Biopython code that builds the backbone (N, CA, C, O; Angstrom):
import numpy as np
from Bio.PDB.StructureBuilder import StructureBuilder

atoms = [
    (1, "MET", "N", (-1.988, -43.376, 36.133)),
    (1, "MET", "CA", (-3.276, -42.444, 36.174)),
    (1, "MET", "C", (-3.173, -41.196, 34.802)),
    (1, "MET", "O", (-2.134, -40.699, 34.369)),
    (2, "SER", "N", (-4.022, -41.029, 34.522)),
    (2, "SER", "CA", (-4.038, -40.000, 33.397)),
    (2, "SER", "C", (-3.677, -38.916, 33.839)),
    (2, "SER", "O", (-3.621, -38.947, 35.069)),
    (3, "TYR", "N", (-3.286, -37.554, 33.225)),
    (3, "TYR", "CA", (-3.004, -36.162, 33.450)),
    (3, "TYR", "C", (-4.457, -35.781, 34.003)),
    (3, "TYR", "O", (-5.502, -36.012, 33.395)),
    (4, "VAL", "N", (-4.354, -35.139, 35.293)),
    (4, "VAL", "CA", (-5.280, -34.373, 35.949)),
    (4, "VAL", "C", (-5.237, -32.508, 35.464)),
    (4, "VAL", "O", (-4.278, -31.753, 35.303)),
    (5, "THR", "N", (-6.543, -32.310, 35.364)),
    (5, "THR", "CA", (-6.608, -30.929, 35.127)),
    (5, "THR", "C", (-7.895, -30.422, 36.659)),
    (5, "THR", "O", (-8.831, -30.918, 37.286)),
    (6, "MET", "N", (-7.210, -29.340, 36.606)),
    (6, "MET", "CA", (-7.964, -29.098, 38.064)),
    (6, "MET", "C", (-8.793, -27.611, 37.510)),
    (6, "MET", "O", (-8.076, -26.785, 36.945)),
    (7, "TYR", "N", (-10.158, -27.315, 37.663)),
    (7, "TYR", "CA", (-10.718, -26.346, 37.526)),
    (7, "TYR", "C", (-11.042, -25.534, 38.821)),
    (7, "TYR", "O", (-11.771, -25.934, 39.728)),
    (8, "THR", "N", (-10.355, -24.266, 38.771)),
    (8, "THR", "CA", (-10.171, -23.416, 39.933)),
    (8, "THR", "C", (-10.927, -22.229, 40.089)),
    (8, "THR", "O", (-11.525, -22.001, 39.038)),
    (9, "THR", "N", (-11.165, -21.324, 41.014)),
    (9, "THR", "CA", (-11.055, -19.834, 40.920)),
    (9, "THR", "C", (-10.145, -19.438, 42.092)),
    (9, "THR", "O", (-9.747, -20.352, 42.815)),
    (10, "SER", "N", (-9.806, -18.291, 42.336)),
    (10, "SER", "CA", (-8.900, -17.704, 42.948)),
    (10, "SER", "C", (-9.302, -17.677, 44.542)),
    (10, "SER", "O", (-8.364, -17.542, 45.327)),
    (11, "TRP", "N", (-10.476, -17.783, 45.012)),
    (11, "TRP", "CA", (-11.048, -17.367, 46.165)),
    (11, "TRP", "C", (-11.354, -18.465, 46.792)),
    (11, "TRP", "O", (-11.621, -18.396, 47.992)),
    (12, "CYS", "N", (-11.382, -19.786, 46.070)),
    (12, "CYS", "CA", (-12.055, -20.904, 46.504)),
    (12, "CYS", "C", (-11.168, -21.558, 47.552)),
    (12, "CYS", "O", (-9.984, -21.791, 47.309)),
    (13, "PRO", "N", (-11.813, -21.895, 48.875)),
    (13, "PRO", "CA", (-11.238, -22.828, 50.041)),
    (13, "PRO", "C", (-10.979, -23.784, 49.667)),
    (13, "PRO", "O", (-9.823, -24.202, 49.737)),
    (14, "ASP", "N", (-12.113, -24.577, 49.056)),
    (14, "ASP", "CA", (-11.775, -26.208, 48.732)),
    (14, "ASP", "C", (-11.131, -26.120, 47.478)),
    (14, "ASP", "O", (-11.006, -27.313, 47.200)),
    (15, "CYS", "N", (-10.733, -25.603, 46.716)),
    (15, "CYS", "CA", (-9.566, -25.310, 45.784)),
    (15, "CYS", "C", (-8.130, -25.612, 46.203)),
    (15, "CYS", "O", (-7.405, -26.518, 45.792)),
    (16, "ARG", "N", (-7.823, -24.507, 47.259)),
    (16, "ARG", "CA", (-6.624, -24.365, 47.896)),
    (16, "ARG", "C", (-6.564, -25.949, 48.738)),
    (16, "ARG", "O", (-5.520, -26.474, 48.350)),
    (17, "ARG", "N", (-7.136, -26.702, 49.529)),
    (17, "ARG", "CA", (-7.026, -27.784, 50.047)),
    (17, "ARG", "C", (-7.120, -28.918, 49.180)),
    (17, "ARG", "O", (-6.710, -29.969, 49.675)),
    (18, "ALA", "N", (-7.648, -28.978, 47.767)),
    (18, "ALA", "CA", (-7.388, -29.781, 46.608)),
    (18, "ALA", "C", (-6.040, -30.002, 46.297)),
    (18, "ALA", "O", (-5.468, -31.067, 46.062)),
    (19, "LYS", "N", (-5.528, -28.649, 46.330)),
    (19, "LYS", "CA", (-4.090, -28.424, 45.455)),
    (19, "LYS", "C", (-2.957, -29.165, 46.454)),
    (19, "LYS", "O", (-2.009, -29.888, 46.147)),
    (20, "THR", "N", (-3.441, -28.687, 47.819)),
    (20, "THR", "CA", (-2.456, -28.879, 48.910)),
    (20, "THR", "C", (-2.469, -30.474, 48.881)),
    (20, "THR", "O", (-1.397, -31.001, 48.585)),
    (21, "PHE", "N", (-3.598, -31.337, 49.165)),
    (21, "PHE", "CA", (-3.753, -32.535, 49.031)),
    (21, "PHE", "C", (-2.977, -33.457, 47.874)),
    (21, "PHE", "O", (-2.317, -34.481, 48.052)),
    (22, "MET", "N", (-3.274, -32.759, 46.636)),
    (22, "MET", "CA", (-2.515, -33.471, 45.393)),
    (22, "MET", "C", (-1.000, -33.265, 45.683)),
    (22, "MET", "O", (-0.238, -34.230, 45.622)),
    (23, "GLN", "N", (-0.583, -32.094, 45.980)),
    (23, "GLN", "CA", (0.823, -31.630, 46.238)),
    (23, "GLN", "C", (1.587, -32.689, 47.077)),
    (23, "GLN", "O", (2.586, -33.373, 46.854)),
    (24, "ALA", "N", (0.623, -32.545, 48.267)),
    (24, "ALA", "CA", (1.478, -33.702, 49.349)),
    (24, "ALA", "C", (1.628, -35.129, 48.836)),
    (24, "ALA", "O", (2.398, -35.918, 49.383)),
    (25, "ARG", "N", (1.040, -35.386, 48.002)),
    (25, "ARG", "CA", (0.833, -36.848, 47.481)),
    (25, "ARG", "C", (1.639, -36.748, 46.002)),
    (25, "ARG", "O", (1.420, -37.742, 45.309)),
    (26, "GLY", "N", (2.360, -35.935, 45.494)),
    (26, "GLY", "CA", (3.061, -35.738, 44.079)),
    (26, "GLY", "C", (2.020, -36.284, 42.696)),
    (26, "GLY", "O", (2.215, -37.122, 41.816)),
    (27, "ILE", "N", (1.090, -35.548, 42.940)),
    (27, "ILE", "CA", (0.090, -35.948, 42.113)),
    (27, "ILE", "C", (0.358, -34.670, 41.154)),
    (27, "ILE", "O", (0.404, -33.569, 41.704)),
    (28, "ALA", "N", (0.542, -34.753, 39.727)),
    (28, "ALA", "CA", (1.067, -33.664, 39.010)),
    (28, "ALA", "C", (-0.542, -33.219, 38.108)),
    (28, "ALA", "O", (-1.259, -33.985, 37.464)),
    (29, "PHE", "N", (-0.709, -31.909, 38.330)),
    (29, "PHE", "CA", (-2.155, -31.265, 37.675)),
    (29, "PHE", "C", (-1.673, -30.234, 36.868)),
    (29, "PHE", "O", (-0.515, -29.819, 36.903)),
    (30, "ARG", "N", (-2.716, -29.746, 36.014)),
    (30, "ARG", "CA", (-2.538, -28.302, 35.313)),
    (30, "ARG", "C", (-3.995, -27.827, 36.120)),
    (30, "ARG", "O", (-5.055, -28.427, 36.300)),
    (31, "GLU", "N", (-3.520, -26.468, 36.509)),
    (31, "GLU", "CA", (-4.728, -25.620, 36.919)),
    (31, "GLU", "C", (-5.081, -24.593, 35.895)),
    (31, "GLU", "O", (-4.319, -23.828, 35.303)),
    (32, "VAL", "N", (-6.610, -24.739, 35.778)),
    (32, "VAL", "CA", (-7.439, -23.805, 34.970)),
    (32, "VAL", "C", (-8.272, -22.804, 35.779)),
    (32, "VAL", "O", (-9.305, -23.170, 36.340)),
    (33, "ASN", "N", (-7.858, -21.628, 35.839)),
    (33, "ASN", "CA", (-8.558, -20.512, 36.646)),
    (33, "ASN", "C", (-9.906, -20.287, 35.769)),
    (33, "ASN", "O", (-9.716, -19.826, 34.643)),
    (34, "ILE", "N", (-10.998, -20.507, 36.080)),
    (34, "ILE", "CA", (-12.351, -20.366, 35.520)),
    (34, "ILE", "C", (-12.557, -18.855, 35.451)),
    (34, "ILE", "O", (-13.191, -18.376, 34.511)),
    (35, "GLU", "N", (-12.134, -18.225, 36.242)),
    (35, "GLU", "CA", (-12.563, -16.780, 36.230)),
    (35, "GLU", "C", (-11.561, -15.667, 35.287)),
    (35, "GLU", "O", (-11.720, -14.449, 35.362)),
    (36, "THR", "N", (-10.556, -16.295, 34.434)),
    (36, "THR", "CA", (-9.471, -15.677, 33.521)),
    (36, "THR", "C", (-10.067, -16.451, 32.258)),
    (36, "THR", "O", (-10.028, -15.864, 31.177)),
    (37, "ASP", "N", (-10.513, -17.495, 32.313)),
    (37, "ASP", "CA", (-10.764, -18.630, 31.143)),
    (37, "ASP", "C", (-12.062, -18.794, 30.838)),
    (37, "ASP", "O", (-12.640, -19.719, 31.408)),
    (38, "GLU", "N", (-12.705, -18.083, 30.032)),
    (38, "GLU", "CA", (-14.336, -18.373, 30.029)),
    (38, "GLU", "C", (-14.643, -19.597, 29.456)),
    (38, "GLU", "O", (-15.694, -20.194, 29.690)),
    (39, "SER", "N", (-13.734, -20.014, 28.681)),
    (39, "SER", "CA", (-14.166, -21.545, 28.059)),
    (39, "SER", "C", (-14.192, -22.346, 29.133)),
    (39, "SER", "O", (-15.228, -22.990, 29.297)),
    (40, "ALA", "N", (-13.175, -22.494, 30.039)),
    (40, "ALA", "CA", (-13.332, -23.181, 31.127)),
    (40, "ALA", "C", (-14.164, -22.980, 32.043)),
    (40, "ALA", "O", (-14.376, -23.851, 32.887)),
    (41, "GLU", "N", (-14.875, -21.647, 32.057)),
    (41, "GLU", "CA", (-15.808, -21.678, 32.756)),
    (41, "GLU", "C", (-17.102, -22.356, 32.238)),
    (41, "GLU", "O", (-17.998, -22.793, 32.960)),
    (42, "ASP", "N", (-17.073, -22.381, 30.977)),
    (42, "ASP", "CA", (-18.287, -22.921, 29.935)),
    (42, "ASP", "C", (-18.044, -24.766, 30.354)),
    (42, "ASP", "O", (-18.986, -25.523, 30.587)),
    (43, "VAL", "N", (-16.900, -25.085, 30.362)),
    (43, "VAL", "CA", (-16.693, -26.773, 30.494)),
    (43, "VAL", "C", (-16.729, -27.411, 31.712)),
    (43, "VAL", "O", (-16.710, -28.637, 31.816)),
    (44, "VAL", "N", (-16.799, -26.378, 32.966)),
    (44, "VAL", "CA", (-17.289, -26.552, 34.425)),
    (44, "VAL", "C", (-18.691, -26.594, 34.408)),
    (44, "VAL", "O", (-19.181, -27.460, 35.133)),
    (45, "ILE", "N", (-19.505, -25.852, 33.740)),
    (45, "ILE", "CA", (-20.798, -25.606, 33.991)),
    (45, "ILE", "C", (-21.466, -26.634, 33.202)),
    (45, "ILE", "O", (-22.621, -26.839, 33.574)),
    (46, "GLU", "N", (-21.007, -27.439, 32.074)),
    (46, "GLU", "CA", (-21.376, -28.404, 31.287)),
    (46, "GLU", "C", (-21.294, -29.248, 32.155)),
    (46, "GLU", "O", (-22.371, -29.739, 32.494)),
    (47, "ALA", "N", (-20.035, -29.756, 32.859)),
    (47, "ALA", "CA", (-19.704, -30.945, 33.309)),
    (47, "ALA", "C", (-20.611, -31.016, 34.664)),
    (47, "ALA", "O", (-20.904, -32.121, 35.121)),
    (48, "ASN", "N", (-20.998, -29.959, 35.222)),
    (48, "ASN", "CA", (-21.682, -30.122, 36.591)),
    (48, "ASN", "C", (-23.406, -29.804, 36.439)),
    (48, "ASN", "O", (-24.072, -29.441, 37.409)),
    (49, "LYS", "N", (-23.894, -29.975, 35.288)),
    (49, "LYS", "CA", (-25.191, -29.668, 34.674)),
    (49, "LYS", "C", (-25.808, -28.479, 35.173)),
    (49, "LYS", "O", (-26.765, -28.287, 35.923)),
    (50, "GLY", "N", (-24.881, -27.600, 34.460)),
    (50, "GLY", "CA", (-25.728, -25.904, 34.733)),
    (50, "GLY", "C", (-24.932, -25.210, 36.218)),
    (50, "GLY", "O", (-25.087, -24.001, 36.395)),
    (51, "ARG", "N", (-24.175, -25.935, 37.151)),
    (51, "ARG", "CA", (-23.592, -25.675, 38.109)),
    (51, "ARG", "C", (-22.100, -24.998, 38.281)),
    (51, "ARG", "O", (-21.232, -25.813, 37.967)),
    (52, "ARG", "N", (-21.577, -23.743, 38.689)),
    (52, "ARG", "CA", (-20.471, -23.901, 38.438)),
    (52, "ARG", "C", (-20.007, -24.079, 39.932)),
    (52, "ARG", "O", (-20.233, -23.217, 40.782)),
    (53, "LYS", "N", (-19.443, -25.079, 40.155)),
    (53, "LYS", "CA", (-18.691, -26.031, 40.864)),
    (53, "LYS", "C", (-17.452, -26.056, 40.560)),
    (53, "LYS", "O", (-17.068, -26.324, 39.422)),
    (54, "VAL", "N", (-16.488, -25.716, 41.762)),
    (54, "VAL", "CA", (-15.139, -25.692, 41.976)),
    (54, "VAL", "C", (-14.716, -26.154, 43.007)),
    (54, "VAL", "O", (-15.565, -25.888, 43.857)),
    (55, "PRO", "N", (-13.666, -26.853, 43.588)),
    (55, "PRO", "CA", (-12.961, -27.299, 42.131)),
    (55, "PRO", "C", (-13.599, -28.579, 41.362)),
    (55, "PRO", "O", (-14.343, -29.362, 41.952)),
    (56, "THR", "N", (-13.306, -28.700, 40.237)),
    (56, "THR", "CA", (-13.951, -29.308, 38.867)),
    (56, "THR", "C", (-12.467, -30.050, 38.409)),
    (56, "THR", "O", (-11.393, -29.537, 38.096)),
    (57, "PHE", "N", (-12.885, -31.467, 38.510)),
    (57, "PHE", "CA", (-11.813, -32.143, 38.031)),
    (57, "PHE", "C", (-11.851, -32.957, 36.326)),
    (57, "PHE", "O", (-12.887, -33.493, 35.931)),
    (58, "GLU", "N", (-10.867, -32.934, 35.667)),
    (58, "GLU", "CA", (-10.974, -33.885, 34.553)),
    (58, "GLU", "C", (-9.903, -34.740, 34.417)),
    (58, "GLU", "O", (-8.805, -34.185, 34.409)),
    (59, "ILE", "N", (-9.920, -35.879, 34.311)),
    (59, "ILE", "CA", (-9.105, -37.082, 34.281)),
    (59, "ILE", "C", (-9.319, -38.248, 33.538)),
    (59, "ILE", "O", (-9.830, -39.276, 33.982)),
    (60, "GLY", "N", (-8.758, -37.995, 31.948)),
    (60, "GLY", "CA", (-8.904, -39.221, 30.901)),
    (60, "GLY", "C", (-10.251, -38.903, 30.413)),
    (60, "GLY", "O", (-10.874, -39.839, 29.913)),
    (61, "GLY", "N", (-10.979, -37.408, 30.483)),
    (61, "GLY", "CA", (-12.324, -37.496, 29.769)),
    (61, "GLY", "C", (-13.232, -37.312, 30.680)),
    (61, "GLY", "O", (-14.257, -36.723, 30.337)),
    (62, "ARG", "N", (-13.081, -37.786, 32.122)),
    (62, "ARG", "CA", (-13.933, -37.794, 33.013)),
    (62, "ARG", "C", (-14.164, -36.805, 34.073)),
    (62, "ARG", "O", (-13.351, -36.743, 34.995)),
    (63, "TYR", "N", (-15.147, -36.052, 34.045)),
    (63, "TYR", "CA", (-14.972, -35.117, 35.128)),
    (63, "TYR", "C", (-15.964, -35.174, 36.151)),
    (63, "TYR", "O", (-17.055, -35.740, 36.077)),
    (64, "PHE", "N", (-15.413, -34.438, 37.263)),
    (64, "PHE", "CA", (-16.125, -34.770, 38.576)),
    (64, "PHE", "C", (-15.803, -33.409, 39.435)),
    (64, "PHE", "O", (-14.714, -32.842, 39.340)),
    (65, "ALA", "N", (-16.873, -32.939, 40.291)),
    (65, "ALA", "CA", (-16.570, -31.984, 41.073)),
    (65, "ALA", "C", (-16.243, -32.596, 42.499)),
    (65, "ALA", "O", (-16.749, -33.683, 42.778)),
    (66, "CYS", "N", (-15.398, -31.938, 43.443)),
    (66, "CYS", "CA", (-15.248, -32.078, 44.585)),
    (66, "CYS", "C", (-15.374, -31.012, 45.843)),
    (66, "CYS", "O", (-14.419, -30.571, 46.482)),
    (67, "SER", "N", (-16.622, -30.732, 46.032)),
    (67, "SER", "CA", (-16.998, -29.453, 46.380)),
    (67, "SER", "C", (-18.408, -29.535, 47.194)),
    (67, "SER", "O", (-19.519, -29.427, 46.676)),
    (68, "PRO", "N", (-18.137, -29.747, 48.563)),
    (68, "PRO", "CA", (-17.085, -29.212, 49.518)),
    (68, "PRO", "C", (-16.151, -30.397, 49.331)),
    (68, "PRO", "O", (-16.479, -31.570, 49.157)),
    (69, "PHE", "N", (-14.838, -29.844, 49.401)),
    (69, "PHE", "CA", (-13.701, -30.722, 49.309)),
    (69, "PHE", "C", (-13.780, -31.818, 50.522)),
    (69, "PHE", "O", (-14.029, -31.538, 51.695)),
    (70, "ASN", "N", (-13.468, -33.371, 49.899)),
    (70, "ASN", "CA", (-13.546, -34.540, 50.387)),
    (70, "ASN", "C", (-12.478, -35.279, 50.262)),
    (70, "ASN", "O", (-12.511, -36.099, 49.345)),
    (71, "PRO", "N", (-11.447, -35.228, 50.976)),
    (71, "PRO", "CA", (-10.563, -36.063, 50.837)),
    (71, "PRO", "C", (-10.674, -37.522, 50.370)),
    (71, "PRO", "O", (-10.160, -37.910, 49.320)),
    (72, "VAL", "N", (-11.276, -38.202, 51.092)),
    (72, "VAL", "CA", (-11.701, -39.373, 50.792)),
    (72, "VAL", "C", (-12.284, -39.579, 49.316)),
    (72, "VAL", "O", (-11.771, -40.391, 48.547)),
    (73, "GLN", "N", (-13.301, -38.855, 48.993)),
    (73, "GLN", "CA", (-13.465, -38.695, 47.600)),
    (73, "GLN", "C", (-12.658, -38.498, 46.684)),
    (73, "GLN", "O", (-12.620, -39.174, 45.655)),
    (74, "LEU", "N", (-11.801, -37.405, 46.986)),
    (74, "LEU", "CA", (-10.707, -37.192, 45.654)),
    (74, "LEU", "C", (-9.873, -38.522, 45.596)),
    (74, "LEU", "O", (-9.629, -39.159, 44.571)),
    (75, "ALA", "N", (-9.403, -38.889, 47.111)),
    (75, "ALA", "CA", (-8.474, -39.817, 46.712)),
    (75, "ALA", "C", (-9.041, -40.879, 46.263)),
    (75, "ALA", "O", (-8.082, -41.547, 45.877)),
    (76, "ASP", "N", (-10.256, -41.650, 46.001)),
    (76, "ASP", "CA", (-11.218, -42.716, 45.497)),
    (76, "ASP", "C", (-11.094, -42.419, 43.972)),
    (76, "ASP", "O", (-10.759, -43.251, 43.129)),
    (77, "GLU", "N", (-11.416, -41.090, 43.733)),
    (77, "GLU", "CA", (-11.360, -40.393, 42.138)),
    (77, "GLU", "C", (-10.022, -40.753, 41.518)),
    (77, "GLU", "O", (-9.733, -41.553, 40.628)),
    (78, "LEU", "N", (-9.397, -40.042, 42.146)),
    (78, "LEU", "CA", (-7.777, -40.042, 41.688)),
    (78, "LEU", "C", (-7.222, -41.852, 41.809)),
    (78, "LEU", "O", (-6.202, -42.078, 41.157)),
    (79, "GLY", "N", (-7.655, -42.734, 42.362)),
    (79, "GLY", "CA", (-7.024, -44.158, 42.696)),
    (79, "GLY", "C", (-6.051, -43.915, 43.288)),
    (79, "GLY", "O", (-5.032, -44.066, 42.614)),
    (80, "ILE", "N", (-5.845, -43.466, 44.678)),
    (80, "ILE", "CA", (-4.613, -43.466, 45.486)),
    (80, "ILE", "C", (-5.426, -43.335, 46.610)),
    (80, "ILE", "O", (-6.604, -43.063, 46.843)),
    (81, "SER", "N", (-4.007, -43.731, 47.481)),
    (81, "SER", "CA", (-3.993, -43.892, 48.748)),
    (81, "SER", "C", (-4.540, -42.530, 49.386)),
    (81, "SER", "O", (-4.346, -41.433, 48.863)),
    (82, "LEU", "N", (-5.482, -42.793, 50.978)),
    (82, "LEU", "CA", (-5.664, -41.566, 51.372)),
    (82, "LEU", "C", (-4.526, -41.219, 52.078)),
    (82, "LEU", "O", (-4.162, -40.072, 51.820)),
    (83, "ASN", "N", (-3.838, -41.806, 52.877)),
    (83, "ASN", "CA", (-2.741, -41.573, 53.548)),
    (83, "ASN", "C", (-1.685, -41.591, 52.835)),
    (83, "ASN", "O", (-1.571, -42.570, 52.098)),
    (84, "GLN", "N", (-0.609, -40.574, 52.808)),
    (84, "GLN", "CA", (0.747, -40.135, 52.329)),
    (84, "GLN", "C", (1.582, -41.391, 52.251)),
    (84, "GLN", "O", (2.755, -41.331, 51.882)),
]
sb = StructureBuilder()
sb.init_structure("model")
sb.init_model(0)
sb.init_chain("A")
sb.init_seg("    ")
for serial, (resi, resn, name, xyz) in enumerate(atoms, 1):
    if name == "N":
        sb.init_residue(resn, " ", resi, " ")
    sb.init_atom(name, np.array(xyz, "f"), 0.0, 1.0, " ", f" {name:<3s}", serial, name[0])
structure = sb.get_structure()
């Protein structure tokens, strides 16, 4: 699997759920808070066709949002088993 970048905010419960999901499965990721990184916010808005959706993920140049958090979708997008 390619390296995962996760765009988040500090207040987002879906971001916390996604982080917990990936950590429980040993998925390494880099977290970027769009509240403190203006260029990251621009990336999220562009990736989501004008919408500020978090969490948004980037894997190998491909972007997708997982909001509301959906473990089935995230497992599928990451190419991993849903179960630990």
